N, C-alpha and C positions, 0 to 999 in steps of 0.2 A: 440952609436948605431952601431950595426954591419950591414954592407950592403953587400949583395951577388950580383955577376954580372953574368948575362946570366945563371940563374939557370936552366931554362927549357932546354936550349941547352945541358947542361951536363947531365941532367936527362934523356932526351929521347934517348941519345946515350947509356947510361947505360941500359935503358929499351930495346932498340933494340938488344943489345948483349944477353939479356936473352930470347927474344921472336923473333925468326926468322920469324914468321908470321906477324910481325908488319911492315906496310908500311906507308910512310909519303907522303901526298899530299899537295902541296903548291899552293896557288892562286897568284903566281908571287910575293911572299913576303918572300922569303927564309931568307934573312938577317934580315928583320924587325920582323920576327916571330921566330927567333932563331933556324932555322932548316937547315941552310946552311951547318953547320958542320956535321949534320946527313947525308946529301947527299954526303959529302966527304968520310965519313966512310963507308956508305952503298949505293953506287951509284945505284945499281940494285934495291934498295927498296925505291927510292926517285923519285917522279913524280912531275914535275913542270907543272901545268895544265893551266897556263896563267890566264889572267883576265877573267875567265869563270866559276864562282863559281857554277852555276846551273849544268853545265856539270861535274864539279868536284864531286858534291854530287851524281850524277847518276853513275859516275865511281866508287865511293866508295861503293855504294850498290852492284854493280856487283862484285867488288873485294871481298867484304864480303861473297857473295854467293859462291865464289871459295875457301873459307877457310882462307882468309887473314883477318887481323885486321887493317883497315884503320884509320889513324889519320889525320884529315883535319886541315890545318893551314891557317888562314888569319885573318884580323881584324874582331872582333866579329860581327860588324854591317853587314858585308857581309855574315855571316854564319847563319843568321836567317831572316833578312829583305828581302834580295835579292833572297833567295833560299827557301822560306818557303814551296812552293808547293812540291819541290823535297824532302825536309826534311820530310814532312808529308807522302807523297805517296810512295817514294822510300825507305825510311829508317824507319820512326817511325811506319807506318802501318804494315809492315812485322816484326817489332821489331828486326832490325839488329844491331849488336854491332859495330856501327860506332861512333868514338869519334871526336867531334867538338871542336877544340882548338881555342877559340876566344880571340884575344888580344884587348887591349884598351877598357876594360869595362867602362861604364859610361862616365864621363867627363874628364878623365885624358889624354887629348891630345890637342895640338894646332891645330889639323886637322879640328876642328869645327864639325858642325852638321852632315856632310856627313860621318864622321869617328867615331862618338860617339854612342856606343851601350847603350842607356839610357832606353830602354823599352824591352830589350831582355828577361829578366826574366818573365815579364808579359806575353809576347807572348808565350814563350816556356813552362811555367807552364801549359798552356792550351793544349799542344800537348801530347796526350796519349803515354805512354811508355817512355817518356823523363825523364832523370835524370839530375839535374843541380848542379854543384859545383862552388863555388865562392872563389877564392884564396885570402888569407889575407897576406901571407908572404912566405919566401923561404922554410920553413919547409913544408908547405902545397903543394907547387909546387913539392917538392921532393917526396911526397907521393901520389899525386892525380892519377898518372897513374896506380899505384897498385890498388887503389879503383875502378877506371873506368874499369879496366880489369875484375873485379869481378861482374860487372853489365851485366846482360844478355839483353842488349838492347842499344839504343842510349844514349850518354852522351854528355852534353854541358859543357865546362869548361870556366869560365871567368878568363882568364889567365893574369898574370902580366909579364912584361919583363924588360930587362936591369938591372937597379939598383933596387934591391928589399930588404927591411929590413927583418931581421930575428927576429920576435917578439916572437916566441915560440921555445922551446928547440928542437934541431935537432933529439934527440932521442924520441920525443913525436909526432909521425905523426898524421895527421888528421884521424878521424874515420868516417865511413859512417853513416850519419843521426844521428850524436851525436855532440852536441855543446861542445865547449871548455869553461870551467868555469874559468873566469879570475879574478873574485872577488866574495866574499860571502856577502850577506846582505839582509835585509828585508824591507827596505824603498821603493826602486825602483828596478824594473826589467828592465835591459838594454840589448837590443839585437842589435848586430852590425854585419856587414859582409863586406868582401872585404877591400879596403883601408880605409874605415871609422872606422874600428876597431882600427887602429893606433891613430886616433883622439879621439876615445872613451876612449882609455886607458889613454891618456893625461888628458882628462877631469875627468875621474874617480879618478885618483891619487890626483887631487886637491880637488875634492868634498869629498873624504874620510877624508882628513885633516880638512875639514869644518864640519865634523860630520854626513855626509849623508851616510847611509848604502846601498850599491848597490850590487845587484846580476847581474854581467855582464857576458853574454853568447855571445861568438863569434860563429856565425853560418856559416858553410862552405858548408853544404848540404841544398840547397834551395828547392829541390824537389827530393825525398819525404820530407815532413815536419811533422814528427810524433814523434820527440824526446820527451819523457815524461818529460825531464828536463825543457822544455819550459813551459808547463802547470804548473809544480811545482813552477817555479820561479814567474809566473804570480799570482798564487793563494796566495803566501805569501807576495806579494808586498803591503806594507801599503798604499802608495800613488797612485800606478799605474805603467804604463810601458812606455818605450821609445824605438822606433826602429829607427836606423840610417843606411842608405844605399846609395851607389853610383848608384842611379837608381831613376826613377820616384816613387812617393808615391803610385801610383795605380798599384797593381798587383805583387809587389815584396815582400821583406822581411816583411815590415810593414803590408801588406795585409794578409800575411800568419799568422802573429801574431794575427791580428784582427780576422781571421777565428778561430784560436785556442780559443780566448776569447769567441767568440759568440757560437761556437759549444760546448764548455765545460761549458757554463753558468757561466763564472768566474766573470763577472760583474766588471771589472776593466777598468779605463780610459787608453787610449793609445794615445801618441803623436808620430806622424810619421814624421821623418826628412828625407827629400830626395828632389828630383827635383819636382817642383810643376807645372805640366801641361805646360811645356815650352821646347823649344829648346834652346841649349846653344852655345855660340860662343867658339872659340878655344883660349887657353892660357896655361900657366903653371898649373900644377896640384894644387899647393897650392893656387894660385890666384883663380882658379875656385872653389875650395872647400869653400873658404871664400865668394866669390861673390854669390854663389848659396846656401849658408847656410848649408854646410855639414861638418863643422869644429867643433873643440872642444868648441869654444865659443857659437855656436848655441846650442850645446848639453847642456851646462851649463844653458843657458837661458831656455831651455825646462824643465830642472830639477827644476828651480825656479818657472816656471809656474805650474808644476805638484804638487809641494809641498807647494806652497804659501810662500816660504821663499826666502830671498835674501842672497846670499853667498859672495858677494863682490869680485868676481874673475875678474881679468883683464888679458890682454895678457901677461904682464910681468911675472905673476905667472906661466902661461902655458909654457913660454919659459924656465923656470927653470926645467921643467920635461923632463928628458932624459930617454932613454930606459934602461940604467943600473939600474934605479930606479924600474923597473918592475920585477926584479929577484925574489923578495919575494911575488909577487902578486899570 
């Protein structure tokens, strides 16, 4: 498996060189949010706003009205829960192109509940004019700023940091409102986002060997959610659908898939894998994924429930699956 280090740091410096109107605002987390280096390269375009996120959003709105493109950086939970009124009234209502770069999405931090953005998608899907991207790997981090720039309005990015896997080819960037098809099949439609795609790919590789045909779509645009590939995958799924996400099961990817099923009259069963109406404690990413049922084994159990079959998969078989195995997927 190839691991990339500090991908966002390198990418936003590249972006800054191409766009002199881009300015970076930090909620006193320059090192933690990989923008310290941007400040060193472009000190006149880097603003450390302190631990005052509401003020930072208001500043961003003013900078935007002066023709600049602000990129706000802090932990994701501080960019929607603490600042929602400023996000709605100062940025979303006037539809200003402010980009919110929120780190530590979901449960991937030892920081615990105060630092875990576990219902951000549910909240922000309800904010008019807001676009939401969820990063799954280094390739998507390298391409998301280009997509965000093309959006005429506010954008929220669920960003990954530090050591990030490269799941997708570097020359195949993410596309706006278009899923990445990772496998073809007609038995089950599987939808995954963020870090759960890595687990979904591990599970899918084993299930395919067991004879299950899976249409696996990686979703990076969570709002808007109108990619026709989603409805097409649902319609042809023999047994039904599974959605897995690093987020609560209410209001996120699973709910968006459920809306598509209901509004299209597609009549398929859906199993939603995610956090179930709970707050989570802090620990390592893999420990939390297993504890709260967002891992590959949970997905295999969901496939067994959906199909009424037993596939006889255990953890040792999953450990045999490595990312070099995905090159032909």
